[in-house]
TORTI-110742 format. One record per atom (N, C-alpha, C): z, y, x; atom name. Coordinates in pm, whole numbers, plus 50000, padded with zeros to 5 digits. Example, Ala and Ser with C-alpha at 12.3 -4.5 7.8 and 13.67 -1.06 7.14 Angstrom:
<rs>
<r><w>50780</w><v>49431</v><u>51319</u><atom>N</atom></r>
<r><w>50780</w><v>49550</v><u>51230</u><atom>CA</atom></r>
<r><w>50780</w><v>49670</v><u>51320</u><atom>C</atom></r>
<r><w>50708</w><v>49775</v><u>51285</u><atom>N</atom></r>
<r><w>50714</w><v>49894</v><u>51367</u><atom>CA</atom></r>
<r><w>50787</w><v>50003</v><u>51290</u><atom>C</atom></r>
</rs>
This chain:
<rs>
<r><w>35224</w><v>65384</v><u>79013</u><atom>N</atom></r>
<r><w>35357</w><v>65419</v><u>78971</u><atom>CA</atom></r>
<r><w>35347</w><v>65543</v><u>78880</u><atom>C</atom></r>
<r><w>35379</w><v>65529</v><u>78754</u><atom>N</atom></r>
<r><w>35365</w><v>65641</v><u>78660</u><atom>CA</atom></r>
<r><w>35460</w><v>65758</v><u>78691</u><atom>C</atom></r>
<r><w>35417</w><v>65875</v><u>78649</u><atom>N</atom></r>
<r><w>35499</w><v>65995</v><u>78663</u><atom>CA</atom></r>
<r><w>35582</w><v>66010</v><u>78536</u><atom>C</atom></r>
<r><w>35710</w><v>66039</v><u>78554</u><atom>N</atom></r>
<r><w>35800</w><v>66054</v><u>78440</u><atom>CA</atom></r>
<r><w>35851</w><v>66198</v><u>78433</u><atom>C</atom></r>
<r><w>35898</w><v>66234</v><u>78316</u><atom>N</atom></r>
<r><w>35950</w><v>66368</v><u>78292</u><atom>CA</atom></r>
<r><w>36097</w><v>66358</v><u>78255</u><atom>C</atom></r>
<r><w>36179</w><v>66431</v><u>78327</u><atom>N</atom></r>
<r><w>36321</w><v>66442</v><u>78293</u><atom>CA</atom></r>
<r><w>36332</w><v>66563</v><u>78200</u><atom>C</atom></r>
<r><w>36339</w><v>66537</v><u>78072</u><atom>N</atom></r>
<r><w>36339</w><v>66646</v><u>77974</u><atom>CA</atom></r>
<r><w>36463</w><v>66734</v><u>77980</u><atom>C</atom></r>
<r><w>36571</w><v>66686</v><u>78040</u><atom>N</atom></r>
<r><w>36689</w><v>66770</v><u>78057</u><atom>CA</atom></r>
<r><w>36663</w><v>66881</v><u>78159</u><atom>C</atom></r>
<r><w>36575</w><v>66855</v><u>78257</u><atom>N</atom></r>
<r><w>36541</w><v>66953</v><u>78359</u><atom>CA</atom></r>
<r><w>36418</w><v>67037</v><u>78323</u><atom>C</atom></r>
<r><w>36334</w><v>66986</v><u>78236</u><atom>N</atom></r>
<r><w>36206</w><v>67050</v><u>78205</u><atom>CA</atom></r>
<r><w>36224</w><v>67189</v><u>78145</u><atom>C</atom></r>
<r><w>36143</w><v>67284</v><u>78192</u><atom>N</atom></r>
<r><w>36148</w><v>67423</v><u>78145</u><atom>CA</atom></r>
<r><w>36104</w><v>67436</v><u>77999</u><atom>C</atom></r>
<r><w>36009</w><v>67354</v><u>77959</u><atom>N</atom></r>
<r><w>35945</w><v>67370</v><u>77828</u><atom>CA</atom></r>
<r><w>36020</w><v>67290</v><u>77722</u><atom>C</atom></r>
<r><w>36077</w><v>67363</v><u>77624</u><atom>N</atom></r>
<r><w>36148</w><v>67299</v><u>77514</u><atom>CA</atom></r>
<r><w>36117</w><v>67374</v><u>77385</u><atom>C</atom></r>
<r><w>36091</w><v>67302</v><u>77280</u><atom>N</atom></r>
<r><w>36068</w><v>67361</v><u>77148</u><atom>CA</atom></r>
<r><w>35960</w><v>67469</v><u>77151</u><atom>C</atom></r>
<r><w>35848</w><v>67437</v><u>77214</u><atom>N</atom></r>
<r><w>35730</w><v>67524</v><u>77220</u><atom>CA</atom></r>
<r><w>35751</w><v>67654</v><u>77296</u><atom>C</atom></r>
<r><w>35847</w><v>67659</v><u>77388</u><atom>N</atom></r>
<r><w>35869</w><v>67780</v><u>77467</u><atom>CA</atom></r>
<r><w>35932</w><v>67746</v><u>77601</u><atom>C</atom></r>
<r><w>35905</w><v>67833</v><u>77698</u><atom>N</atom></r>
<r><w>35966</w><v>67816</v><u>77829</u><atom>CA</atom></r>
<r><w>36110</w><v>67868</v><u>77823</u><atom>C</atom></r>
<r><w>36202</w><v>67791</v><u>77872</u><atom>N</atom></r>
<r><w>36343</w><v>67829</v><u>77870</u><atom>CA</atom></r>
<r><w>36394</w><v>67866</v><u>78008</u><atom>C</atom></r>
<r><w>36302</w><v>67899</v><u>78098</u><atom>N</atom></r>
<r><w>36340</w><v>67933</v><u>78235</u><atom>CA</atom></r>
<r><w>36312</w><v>68081</v><u>78260</u><atom>C</atom></r>
<r><w>36413</w><v>68155</v><u>78294</u><atom>N</atom></r>
<r><w>36399</w><v>68300</v><u>78313</u><atom>CA</atom></r>
<r><w>36302</w><v>68338</v><u>78424</u><atom>C</atom></r>
<r><w>36300</w><v>68263</v><u>78533</u><atom>N</atom></r>
<r><w>36221</w><v>68302</v><u>78650</u><atom>CA</atom></r>
<r><w>36071</w><v>68294</v><u>78629</u><atom>C</atom></r>
<r><w>36025</w><v>68229</v><u>78525</u><atom>N</atom></r>
<r><w>35880</w><v>68219</v><u>78504</u><atom>CA</atom></r>
<r><w>35833</w><v>68311</v><u>78391</u><atom>C</atom></r>
<r><w>35917</w><v>68398</v><u>78345</u><atom>N</atom></r>
<r><w>35882</w><v>68499</v><u>78244</u><atom>CA</atom></r>
<r><w>35823</w><v>68440</v><u>78116</u><atom>C</atom></r>
<r><w>35868</w><v>68321</v><u>78079</u><atom>N</atom></r>
<r><w>35824</w><v>68260</v><u>77955</u><atom>CA</atom></r>
<r><w>35687</w><v>68195</v><u>77960</u><atom>C</atom></r>
<r><w>35628</w><v>68185</v><u>78077</u><atom>N</atom></r>
<r><w>35494</w><v>68128</v><u>78089</u><atom>CA</atom></r>
<r><w>35487</w><v>68018</v><u>78194</u><atom>C</atom></r>
<r><w>35576</w><v>67923</v><u>78190</u><atom>N</atom></r>
<r><w>35573</w><v>67814</v><u>78287</u><atom>CA</atom></r>
<r><w>35447</w><v>67730</v><u>78265</u><atom>C</atom></r>
<r><w>35361</w><v>67729</v><u>78364</u><atom>N</atom></r>
<r><w>35239</w><v>67648</v><u>78357</u><atom>CA</atom></r>
<r><w>35222</w><v>67564</v><u>78482</u><atom>C</atom></r>
<r><w>35322</w><v>67557</v><u>78566</u><atom>N</atom></r>
<r><w>35313</w><v>67488</v><u>78694</u><atom>CA</atom></r>
<r><w>35243</w><v>67354</v><u>78690</u><atom>C</atom></r>
<r><w>35296</w><v>67258</v><u>78620</u><atom>N</atom></r>
<r><w>35238</w><v>67124</v><u>78619</u><atom>CA</atom></r>
<r><w>35104</w><v>67119</v><u>78547</u><atom>C</atom></r>
<r><w>35091</w><v>67194</v><u>78440</u><atom>N</atom></r>
<r><w>34968</w><v>67193</v><u>78361</u><atom>CA</atom></r>
<r><w>34852</w><v>67251</v><u>78442</u><atom>C</atom></r>
<r><w>34875</w><v>67363</v><u>78506</u><atom>N</atom></r>
<r><w>34772</w><v>67427</v><u>78587</u><atom>CA</atom></r>
<r><w>34737</w><v>67343</v><u>78709</u><atom>C</atom></r>
<r><w>34835</w><v>67278</v><u>78768</u><atom>N</atom></r>
<r><w>34814</w><v>67201</v><u>78890</u><atom>CA</atom></r>
<r><w>34737</w><v>67071</v><u>78868</u><atom>C</atom></r>
<r><w>34747</w><v>67011</v><u>78752</u><atom>N</atom></r>
<r><w>34687</w><v>66881</v><u>78727</u><atom>CA</atom></r>
<r><w>34534</w><v>66887</v><u>78734</u><atom>C</atom></r>
<r><w>34473</w><v>66818</v><u>78830</u><atom>N</atom></r>
<r><w>34328</w><v>66825</v><u>78848</u><atom>CA</atom></r>
<r><w>34248</w><v>66749</v><u>78742</u><atom>C</atom></r>
<r><w>34314</w><v>66664</v><u>78663</u><atom>N</atom></r>
<r><w>34242</w><v>66585</v><u>78562</u><atom>CA</atom></r>
<r><w>34285</w><v>66619</v><u>78419</u><atom>C</atom></r>
<r><w>34361</w><v>66727</v><u>78404</u><atom>N</atom></r>
<r><w>34407</w><v>66775</v><u>78273</u><atom>CA</atom></r>
<r><w>34478</w><v>66665</v><u>78192</u><atom>C</atom></r>
<r><w>34567</w><v>66594</v><u>78261</u><atom>N</atom></r>
<r><w>34641</w><v>66486</v><u>78197</u><atom>CA</atom></r>
<r><w>34772</w><v>66533</v><u>78135</u><atom>C</atom></r>
<r><w>34806</w><v>66660</v><u>78156</u><atom>N</atom></r>
<r><w>34934</w><v>66712</v><u>78106</u><atom>CA</atom></r>
<r><w>34909</w><v>66813</v><u>77995</u><atom>C</atom></r>
<r><w>34978</w><v>66794</v><u>77885</u><atom>N</atom></r>
<r><w>34968</w><v>66886</v><u>77772</u><atom>CA</atom></r>
<r><w>35109</w><v>66931</v><u>77734</u><atom>C</atom></r>
<r><w>35113</w><v>67036</v><u>77654</u><atom>N</atom></r>
<r><w>35244</w><v>67080</v><u>77608</u><atom>CA</atom></r>
<r><w>35230</w><v>67137</v><u>77468</u><atom>C</atom></r>
<r><w>35318</w><v>67093</v><u>77383</u><atom>N</atom></r>
<r><w>35328</w><v>67143</v><u>77247</u><atom>CA</atom></r>
<r><w>35477</w><v>67161</v><u>77224</u><atom>C</atom></r>
<r><w>35539</w><v>67075</v><u>77148</u><atom>N</atom></r>
<r><w>35685</w><v>67078</v><u>77135</u><atom>CA</atom></r>
<r><w>35751</w><v>67050</v><u>77270</u><atom>C</atom></r>
<r><w>35688</w><v>66961</v><u>77348</u><atom>N</atom></r>
<r><w>35738</w><v>66925</v><u>77481</u><atom>CA</atom></r>
<r><w>35619</w><v>66891</v><u>77570</u><atom>C</atom></r>
<r><w>35644</w><v>66882</v><u>77699</u><atom>N</atom></r>
<r><w>35541</w><v>66846</v><u>77796</u><atom>CA</atom></r>
<r><w>35518</w><v>66696</v><u>77787</u><atom>C</atom></r>
<r><w>35391</w><v>66656</v><u>77789</u><atom>N</atom></r>
<r><w>35358</w><v>66514</v><u>77785</u><atom>CA</atom></r>
<r><w>35248</w><v>66483</v><u>77886</u><atom>C</atom></r>
<r><w>35253</w><v>66362</v><u>77942</u><atom>N</atom></r>
<r><w>35153</w><v>66317</v><u>78037</u><atom>CA</atom></r>
<r><w>35073</w><v>66205</v><u>77974</u><atom>C</atom></r>
<r><w>34941</w><v>66218</v><u>77976</u><atom>N</atom></r>
<r><w>34851</w><v>66114</v><u>77927</u><atom>CA</atom></r>
<r><w>34829</w><v>66016</v><u>78042</u><atom>C</atom></r>
<r><w>34894</w><v>65902</v><u>78037</u><atom>N</atom></r>
<r><w>34886</w><v>65804</v><u>78145</u><atom>CA</atom></r>
<r><w>34747</w><v>65743</v><u>78160</u><atom>C</atom></r>
<r><w>34665</w><v>65754</v><u>78058</u><atom>N</atom></r>
<r><w>34526</w><v>65706</v><u>78067</u><atom>CA</atom></r>
<r><w>34445</w><v>65796</v><u>78160</u><atom>C</atom></r>
<r><w>34472</w><v>65926</v><u>78158</u><atom>N</atom></r>
<r><w>34401</w><v>66024</v><u>78241</u><atom>CA</atom></r>
<r><w>34465</w><v>66042</v><u>78379</u><atom>C</atom></r>
<r><w>34595</w><v>66027</v><u>78385</u><atom>N</atom></r>
<r><w>34671</w><v>66056</v><u>78508</u><atom>CA</atom></r>
<r><w>34626</w><v>65964</v><u>78623</u><atom>C</atom></r>
<r><w>34599</w><v>66027</v><u>78739</u><atom>N</atom></r>
<r><w>34560</w><v>65951</v><u>78858</u><atom>CA</atom></r>
<r><w>34678</w><v>65930</v><u>78952</u><atom>C</atom></r>
<r><w>34795</w><v>65977</v><u>78913</u><atom>N</atom></r>
<r><w>34918</w><v>65963</v><u>78990</u><atom>CA</atom></r>
<r><w>34906</w><v>66025</v><u>79128</u><atom>C</atom></r>
<r><w>34840</w><v>66141</v><u>79133</u><atom>N</atom></r>
<r><w>34821</w><v>66210</v><u>79261</u><atom>CA</atom></r>
<r><w>34948</w><v>66282</v><u>79306</u><atom>C</atom></r>
<r><w>35037</w><v>66316</v><u>79212</u><atom>N</atom></r>
<r><w>35164</w><v>66380</v><u>79245</u><atom>CA</atom></r>
<r><w>35159</w><v>66531</v><u>79258</u><atom>C</atom></r>
<r><w>35044</w><v>66592</v><u>79235</u><atom>N</atom></r>
<r><w>35033</w><v>66738</v><u>79245</u><atom>CA</atom></r>
<r><w>35126</w><v>66806</v><u>79146</u><atom>C</atom></r>
<r><w>35139</w><v>66752</v><u>79027</u><atom>N</atom></r>
<r><w>35226</w><v>66811</v><u>78926</u><atom>CA</atom></r>
<r><w>35373</w><v>66809</v><u>78968</u><atom>C</atom></r>
<r><w>35412</w><v>66706</v><u>79040</u><atom>N</atom></r>
<r><w>35551</w><v>66694</v><u>79087</u><atom>CA</atom></r>
<r><w>35583</w><v>66810</v><u>79180</u><atom>C</atom></r>
<r><w>35491</w><v>66838</v><u>79270</u><atom>N</atom></r>
<r><w>35509</w><v>66948</v><u>79365</u><atom>CA</atom></r>
<r><w>35509</w><v>67083</v><u>79294</u><atom>C</atom></r>
<r><w>35427</w><v>67097</v><u>79190</u><atom>N</atom></r>
<r><w>35412</w><v>67225</v><u>79120</u><atom>CA</atom></r>
<r><w>35524</w><v>67256</v><u>79022</u><atom>C</atom></r>
<r><w>35601</w><v>67158</v><u>78982</u><atom>N</atom></r>
<r><w>35705</w><v>67179</v><u>78881</u><atom>CA</atom></r>
<r><w>35820</w><v>67262</v><u>78937</u><atom>C</atom></r>
<r><w>35846</w><v>67379</v><u>78882</u><atom>N</atom></r>
<r><w>35951</w><v>67466</v><u>78934</u><atom>CA</atom></r>
<r><w>36093</w><v>67415</v><u>78906</u><atom>C</atom></r>
<r><w>36107</w><v>67322</v><u>78814</u><atom>N</atom></r>
<r><w>36241</w><v>67274</v><u>78781</u><atom>CA</atom></r>
<r><w>36267</w><v>67130</v><u>78827</u><atom>C</atom></r>
<r><w>36175</w><v>67075</v><u>78904</u><atom>N</atom></r>
<r><w>36189</w><v>66938</v><u>78956</u><atom>CA</atom></r>
<r><w>36209</w><v>66836</v><u>78845</u><atom>C</atom></r>
<r><w>36140</w><v>66855</v><u>78734</u><atom>N</atom></r>
<r><w>36155</w><v>66766</v><u>78619</u><atom>CA</atom></r>
<r><w>36062</w><v>66645</v><u>78626</u><atom>C</atom></r>
<r><w>35964</w><v>66648</v><u>78715</u><atom>N</atom></r>
<r><w>35868</w><v>66538</v><u>78725</u><atom>CA</atom></r>
<r><w>35895</w><v>66456</v><u>78850</u><atom>C</atom></r>
<r><w>35876</w><v>66324</v><u>78835</u><atom>N</atom></r>
<r><w>35895</w><v>66234</v><u>78950</u><atom>CA</atom></r>
<r><w>35818</w><v>66106</v><u>78926</u><atom>C</atom></r>
<r><w>35799</w><v>66030</v><u>79034</u><atom>N</atom></r>
<r><w>35740</w><v>65899</v><u>79019</u><atom>CA</atom></r>
<r><w>35847</w><v>65804</v><u>78968</u><atom>C</atom></r>
<r><w>35809</w><v>65720</v><u>78876</u><atom>N</atom></r>
<r><w>35902</w><v>65624</v><u>78815</u><atom>CA</atom></r>
<r><w>35939</w><v>65518</v><u>78913</u><atom>C</atom></r>
</rs>
């Protein structure tokens, strides 16, 4: 079951963190991912080829933007 991103909830927008509580450095899901399947540029993206669907990123996301599809 792939992990999806709710971009309306996601902290990272337009190459910057928009959440005050993380001081502009939201790395929760990226740091948590054991296989480096999550990247962020303009927006956060998950490489489904690398993702093992372990769910660690879902738990690490401070804005609850990630979930199983």
